[in-house]
N, C-alpha and C positions, 0 to 999 in steps of 0.2 A: 463928790463932783458937783460943781455949781451948774446953774441953769444956763442954757444957750439962748441969749437974748435974740439972736437973729433967726431962730428957728420958727417956721410957719406954725400957726396954731389954729385950732377949731374956732369958729366965730363965737360959739357959746357952748356951755356944758351939754346942752340938749343934743347938739350935733354929735358929740362924743358918745353919749348914751345910745342914740339911734344907730350910730356906726357899729357899736358893740352888739346891739340887738339884731341889726341886719346881718351881722357876721355869725352870731351864735345861733339865731333862729334860722335853721336851714331845712334842707330836705329830710334830714334825719328825724326832725320833729314830726313830719307828716308820714314818713314811711317806715321808720325804724321803731319808734316808741310804741305805736299801736300794735305792731307785731310782737314786741316784748310783753306788752299787757296781755295779749292773747295767749302767748306761750307760757306765761308765768303767773297765772291765777287771777286775771282780770284786775279788779280793784285792789286785791291783796298786794299786787306788785308796787303800788304807790308807797307802801310802808318802807321797803328797802330803798326805793328810789329817793324819797324825801330825806331819809337818814343819810344816804351817801352824798346828797346835795350839801347837807350841813357839815358832814365830816371831811369831805374831799373837795367838792366842787367850789363852794364859796371861798374857802381859805386860799386855794391855789389861784383862783381868779383874782382875788385881792392882791396876792403876792406879785403876780405878773403886772397888774396895773401899777402897783407901787414902784416896781423896778423901772418900768417905762417912763413914768412921770418924774422920778428922781433923776434918772440919768439923761433923759431927753435925747435918747438915741435909739436906733433900731436894735434888733436882738444881738448882732455881732458886737457893736460898739458898747452896748449896755453891759454885757457880760465881761467884755475886755476891761471896762472901767472898774468892775468889781474886783477882777484879778486878771493880770496880763495873760495868765495861763488858761483862761476860760473862754477865749474867743471861739474855740471849737464848739462850745455849747450853742452859741448863736449861729455858727455856720451850719450845725446839724439842723437847727430849726429852719434855716433858709432852704437847705437841700430838701427837707421834708415838705415844706410848703411848695417848692418848685415841682416836686414829685406829684403833689396833689393837683397843681395847676395843669399838669399834662393831660390828666384824664377827666377832671371834674367838669370842665366846660363842655364835654361831650354830652352830658345830661342836659345842659341848656340847649345844645344843638337838637337833641331829640324833642325837647319841649317846643322849640321853634317849628320843627317838622310837623308835630301834631297840631300846633296852633294854626299854621298855614292851611292844613287840611281840614280845619274845622269850619271853614267858610264854604260849605257845600250844602245843597238842599238835603242830601242824605249823607250822614257821616260815613266815611269810607270803611270804618271798622264796625259799622252796623250790619252789613250784609256781605256775603262772599261775592267777589268779582266773577264775571262770566269767563269761561275758558276760551281758548283761541278758536275752537270750532263753533262757538256760540250755541253749544248744545246743553249747557248746564253750568253749575258753579265749578270753579277750580277745585281739583280733587284734594289738594293739600289743605285748602281752606275748609272743605266739607268734613274732612277727617278731624280737623282741629275745631276752633271757633273763629268767627270773623275777627274778634279782638286779638287773639293770639296770632292769627295769620298776618294781620296788619303790622303788628309789632315785629315779629320774627322775619317775615318775608318782605313786606313793603318798606318798613323802616330800616331794618338791619340788613336785609337780604343775606341772612346768616348762613354760614357754611356748616358742614357736618361735624367739624372738629377744629381745634386750634391750629392743626398742621395745614389744613386747606385754607390758604390765604385768600386768593381771589383778588380782584382789583378794588380800587377805592369807589365807594358809593358816592357819586357826584352830588346828589341831593344832600346827603349828610355832610359832605365836605364843605358845601356852600353855607349850610346852616352853622357849621363850626366856625367858618370864616366870619360870618355875621356876629356870632356870639363873641368872638375875640375883638372885633371892631368896636362893639358896644362896651366891652370891658375897658378897652384902651381909651375910649372917649370919656368914660366915667372917671379915669384916674389921671388923664393927661395934664391937668393943672394941679396935680397933687392934692393936698388936703382941702384946698378951696373948692375944687370941683366935686370931690368925694363927699364933702360936707353937705353940699346941696342935694346930691343924688340920694343920700340915705333917708332924707325926709320921705321919699317915695318908696324906696325898696324896703324900708322898715315898717311902714304903716299900711300900704295897700294890701299886702297879704292878709292882714287882720280884717280889713273890710270884706275881702272875698270869703274868708273863713266864717265871718258873721252871716253873710248872705247864704253861704252853703249850710250853715247850721240851721237857719230858718227853713231853707228848702229841705234839708236832710231830715229834720225831725217831723216834717209834715208828709214825708214819703210813706207809702204803705209798707208796713213791716219794720220801719226804722226802730221802733221801740224794742223789738226783739234783739237788735244789735246793741243798743244802749244798755239794756238789762244784762246782756251777756258780758259787757265790759265791766259793769259795776258789781257783778256778783262775784265776791271774793272766793277763791279756792285756797284757803289758808294752808293746806298741806304743801303747797308749792314753796312756802317760806322755809321749809325744812331742807330744801335742796340748795347746795352751795352755788350752783350755776345761776340761780335767781338773784343772789346777792352780787355775784361777780358781774352779771349782765347789767344790773342796776348801776354798779360803780363805773363800768366802762361806758355806759350810755351817758351818764353825767359828764364823765371825763371828755369824751369826744364831742358831745353836743355843745359844751361851752367853748370848745376850740383851744384847749390848753396845749402848750408845747410848740405850737406852730410859729410863734413869734408875732402873730397878728395883734394880740392884745398889748404886747410891749410896744409895737409900732404905733398903734392907735393912741396909747397913753402918752407916748413921747411928744405928741402934739398938743397936750393939755397945758394950761397955765400951771405954774409950779405949785400954787396953793389950792388947786382944785380938790374938791372933796370926793376923792375916788373911793373912799370906804363905803359911803352911802350908795354910790353908783355900782360898785361890785355886787352889793346885796340886791339892788333893784334889778340889774340885768340878769343875775342868776335866777331870781324869782320869776321874772318875765319869761325867761327861756323855759323853765320847767312848767309854768302855768300854760304856756303856749302848747307844749307837748300834750298836756291833759286836755286842753280845749280842742286841739286838732284831733285827738283820739275820739272825742265825743262825735265830732263831725264824721270821722272815718268809720266809726262803728255804726252810726246811723245809716251810712251808705252801705256798709257790710250787711246790716239788717235788711235793708231794702233789696239788695242783690240776692241774699240768701233766701228771703221770703219769696221773691220772684222765681228763683230756681226751684224752690220747694213746691210752690203752687203750680209751676209749669210741669213738674214731674207728676204731681197729683192729677193734673188735667190729662196727661198722656195715659196714665193708668186708668182714669175714668173712661176715656174713649176706648181703650183696649177692652175693658170689661163690658161696656155697652155693646161693642161690635161682636165680641166673642160669644156673649150670652144672649144677644138679641133682646136687650132690655129697652124700655121706653127712655127717651132722652132725659126726662126730668127725674128718673128713678134714683140716679146716683149724683150727688153733689160733691164738691171738694171737701165739705165738712164730714161726710159719712163714707168716704172712699175706704178707709181702713176697716170700718164695720162691714162693708160689702165684700171686701177681700176675705175676711174671716167667714162670713156667711156663705159665700159662693164656694169656698174651699170645703165647707162642711156639707153643703147640699149637692154640689156637682164635682166631687173630687177628681174624677178621671178627666173631665173637660178642663178643670182648673190646672191639672198637672201638665196638660198639653201646652199651656202658655210658656212653660220653661223659662228661658233666659229673657223673654220679652217683658216679663213683669218686673218693673224696677222697684227698688226699695227707696222710698222717699223719707228723708230724715232731716228736719230743720236743724237740729243740734249738730249733726255731722257737717252740714253746710257752713254753720258758724264756726266750727272747729278748724276749718281749712285755713291754716295760718299762712299768710303771704307777706313778704317784706320786699324792700328795695324796688327795683324797676318793675317787678311783677305786680306790686301793689299800685305803684304810681301810674304805670302806662297800660296795664291790662285790666286789673280789677276795677279801678276808677272809670276807665273808658267803657267797660262793660256796663257799669251802672249808669253812666251818663247817657249812653245810647237809648236806654229805656225811659228816660225822663222826657216830659213834654218840653218843647223848644230846646232840644238837646244841643243844638249849635251854640246857643247862648251860654249854657252851663259848661260846654267844652272850652269855649274861648276864655271864660272867666277862670276856669281851673288851670289851664296851661299858662295863662298870664301870671297867675299866682305862683306856679312852679318855677317859672322863669325868674320872677323877682326874688324868690327864696334862694334859687341857685346863684343868681347874679350878686346878691348881697354877700353870700359866702365867698364867691370868687373875688370880690373886692378885697376882703380881708386876706385871702390867700396871696393875691398879687402884691398888696401893700406890704405884707410880711417879707416879700422878696426885694421889692424896690427900695424900701426905706433904708435897710442896711447898706445897699449899694450906693444910694445917694449920700449916706454918711461917709462912706469910704472915699467917694469922689475920684475913683480910679477909672470910671468909664462914663462917657457922655452918651446921650440918647438911650440910657439904660431901659427906660419904660418900653419904648418901641421894640428894642432888641429882645427883652424878656417875653413880650407878647408874641413876637414873630417866632422866636425859638420854640415856645410852648405850642403855637399853632402848627408849626411844621412837624414836630414830633407827635402832636395829637392827631394828625391825619392818619396815623397807624390804626387808631381806634375807629376810623370810618371805613376800614376794609371789611370784607365779609367775615373774617375771623375776629374783627375788632372787639366785639362784645365779650368774647372769651378773655381777651387780654384785659379789657376793662374790669371784668369780674376778678381776675387774678390780682390786678393792681389794687382793687378796692378791698378784697378780702385779706390779702397777705402782705400788703405793702407797708403801711405806716404804723401799725399797732405797736410793734416792739420799740421802734425808734422813739415814738411819742412818750411811751411809758418811761423809757430810759432817760430821755431829755428832761422830763418834768421831775423825775426822781433826783437827777443830778442838780437841777435848779433848786429844789427845796433843801437838799443837803448843803449846797453851796451857801444859800442865803442864811440858813440857821447855824451852820457849824464851821464854815470857812470865812465868809464875810462876818458872821456873828449875829445872833439874834439881838444883842445889845446895840450894835451899830445900826441894824435895820430899824430897831425901835426908835433910835435918835433921828434917823432919816424921816420916819413917819411923823414924829413929833415936829420936826422942822417944817414939813409940808402941811400938816393938818392942825398943829397946835395942841395936840394931845398924844399921849403915849398909847402903845398897843394895849388893849385890854386882855384879860386872861384867856378869852375864847381864841383869839388869833394866835397867841403864844402856844397854847396847848395843842391846837390843831396843826400849826406849821412845824413845831419842833418835835411833835410826837405822833399824833394820830395819822395825819396825812402821809408821812413817809412810810409808816408801818403798813398802811393800806396799799400804797404804791408798790412796796416790795412784795406783798402778798399777791397782788395782781400780776406783777412781773413774773414771779415764780409760777403762778398758775398758767400763764400763757406759754412759758417755756415748756412746762410739763405737757400741756395740752398739744403743743406743736409737735413735740417728740412722739407722743402717743398717737397723734393723728396720722403719722406716716407721710407718704408722698402727697403734696397738695393736689387737690382735685377741683374740677369745675363741671357744671352741668352743660351738656351739649344738646342741640336741637336735632331730632331725627325726623326728617320731612316725610319719611314713609310711615313711621308710627305716630308722627306728630305729638311727640312728648319729649320732655327733658329727661335725660338719663345720665 
């Protein structure tokens, strides 16, 4: 199929690269990758991660860019051009992207909520609010922590289960409306307005990450977190789940299967060098994950050291008061020595301490693995409240989260509106798509909305994306034909596919995708009924 001369184009190749970076580098780089590092052996996880990038991520990224640039159409039109019977593959991508649009912007609404609450003399998640009788802190907050209380009660006003619906949280609904208005303004003039926006959404998060890195590594105890990250536990490499999680992280982080990359590439000039861009964007994405992990683990180290030393201080005061010792007798450095000594010299009195004597363990603090919203909105805000000038760090952090989220949202929405604009069967499609997603998204701002968010996020798009990309790669290599694909690439770039692209696309990538697909089906069947964690306001824990 020839190029469409009337089609809008990026002003320059840099806009396209930045759009891809802004889309691919998202919240998963900040809250999912560090969690996987923590779960699967620290620095050792980088081995399967980089291997899967080379075997799976880069080739599939390259293939989607090539299809978009050659066909100069969104996902539905591009696959229909390859074969009239394959329009359904593009439609599946559009439906999956629409599905993601419904709930993804809710995260941006939460970021707005936290950002607006950061402009206070005391951060509202730094201490518990006073109860209605003005006699002390709110009981639920006392039983939990101020950061947990602010997220689950103030931000979400969460119900006890998914069955307890409750009304819409007006503050969250307004934040969601604001998030959708901004997304609409970013895309309203198509690729021309999006091309300008990505200069900011793609670059500013790096500025914040660099500032946070400088701040992070200078925090007390940060080195404990960084050492923890880079200390490899090689035994984890023997576990299949380590390799499977590395492959899925690469797959989802690059945004394969949604149709966004095909849509972005369709606005390229016909002879644009997408090969070099595919490698650059893939490498930038993975490097960002590692960079963000160093920042996150320095924050982890600070938080873990702070909690560990607070625990030691409580034990120190308990021992001083119980055994009537002089103030300077016990220090944080020799607490453990005094515990052993007092247990030996005053066994009966020591036994009377019972459950009041806490066990303080820095390694256990660092082992507490948190991902997703728990990391982004609870662990980070816990660390921020203990920093000097905490309001500044809070504002910077939540602006960064917003830009990461908004960059990914641009890709998701463009994946929906580009095929619709190609079909030309509906006018005002941009405003209608945004309005439709906003109205359905209001369900996530109800009291049970977070449970629905979790269910959508955990169980929604995984199967469909794996299936879509598997069909894509089989179609390109075995229905359209690797020889025809090779000629198309030569027509655009002036040289044929080298052996790496052919071996990966025709053999290695499809085999890995089939293995991943089988694993997910088996895992889903063995997992039984899908579950979610609920907040119990009496016990103040997730169960």
